N, C-alpha and C positions, 0 to 999 in steps of 0.2 A: 504494500500499499504506500503510495507516494503522497507527499503533502499536497500536490496539485491534482489529485485524482478525485473522481466522484465518490469513491469509497471513503476517502478521508473526509470529504465534505459531509457525509452522513455520519461517519464515526465520531467526529469531534463534537457535534451538538448533542449526540446521545450521551457521550461521556460527561460533557459539561453539565447536562441536565441531571444526570444521576449524581454527580458530585454536588451540585447545588441542592438536590433533594436530601442529601445526607445531612445537610443543615448543621454544620459545626460539630458533627460527631467525627472527631479526628481519626479514630481507628477505622471506621467504615470508609472515610474518604481516602485514607492511605492504602487500604486494601484495594479499593476501586482503582486508584491511580496505578498501583503496582500491576494489577491484573490487566488494565487497559494498556500499559506500557509493554508488558510482555506479549500481549496479543498483537499490538502494533508491530513489534519487532518480529514476531513469528509470521506475520503476514508478508514481510519482506522475504524471509527464508527461515522456515521453522527448524531446519537442521542446526542453525546456530543458536537457537534459544537455549539449549542445554549449556552452551559455553557462557552465555550471559548469566544464567541462574547459578551455574557453578562458580563463576568468578565472584559474583555477589556474595554467595555463601562463604567462599574461601576467605575473602577479606573481612567479612563480619566475624567469622570464627577465629581467624588468626589474631584479629584485633582484640577479641575477648581473651584469648590465651596469653597474648603479650601483656595485657593489663593485669591478669591474674597471677602471672609468673613472678615469683619473688627472686628467682635466680637470674642473674644477668645472662648466664649461658643459655637458659631456656628462652629468655626474651629474644635473644639473637637467633636461636634456632627457628622460632616461630616467624620472625621477620624474614629469615632466609627462605623459608618454605613459601611464604607469600610472594616474595620477590622472584624466586626461581620459577614457580608455577605461572605467575602472571607474565613474566618476560618470556618464559618458554612458549606460552600460547601466542604471544605477540610475535615473537621471532619466527615461530613455525608458520603462521599464516602470512606474515609479511615477507619473509626472506627465504623460505624453503626453496622455492624454484630458483631464486637468484644464486644460492649457494650450490645447488645441484648443477645448474648450467655452468657456473664458474669452475667447479670441480671437473666436470666433463671436458671443458675447454683446456684446463691445465693438463689433463691426461694426454690430450692430443699433442702437446709439446713433446712428450716422451714417446710418441708414436702409438699410443694406445687409443683406439677409437671405440669408445664405450658410450652408449647412450643409457641414461638413467630415466626412471619414471618420474615425471613431474606431475604435480597436482593440477587438475583442471577445476579448481574451485575459485570462487571469488572471495575477496577479503570481506570478513564480517563487518557490517556497518558499525562504525563507532568503536572498533576494537581498541584503538590507541587511546581514545578519550576515556573509556571505562576502565582500561588497564591502569593508566596513570592516575585517574581519580581514585581508584581503589588503593593503589600504592601510596598515594599521598595521605589517605586516611590511616593506613597502617603505620606509616612513618611518623605521623603526628601522634599516634598513640605510643609508639615506641619512644619518641622523644618527650613524652609526657606533656604535650601541648594541649591535648584534648582527652576527655574521658571517652571510652567506647560507648556506642549506642547499645542500649540494653535490649532493644526490640528489633528483630530482623526485618519486620515489615517497615518500621520507621527508617531503618538504615537503607533498605532497598530503594 
């Protein structure tokens, strides 16, 4: 669903009306916005919805664990898990084909003509934004600038 489509022209007023009808019930409004956001993202390509949900859960959970950990070692371990997984996803989707093509080209210098399988997928929409947004949240908790969000819905 694109912002300039008929589908979006119908989707937005429905979500707005439901949000308005929730009438300051913050929990209901947040659940509605989260469900509508995930639905909107899934309309673009439902296969990447898992990635978005997983990334959201990972950063929420690691933020909680960093805050709860009394040991500096465990705080770092949880930080490294979040950074590694988030940057791993970002690197895979943005740079996998680039590195495979570069590796195959460098093998040709040595006379090895090898073709590797490249991915025929498109980049998930907003992957850089939500990756770095999640990482900034985790780093802020690690550096004790903010307290972690207690509710996954509110964080999401």
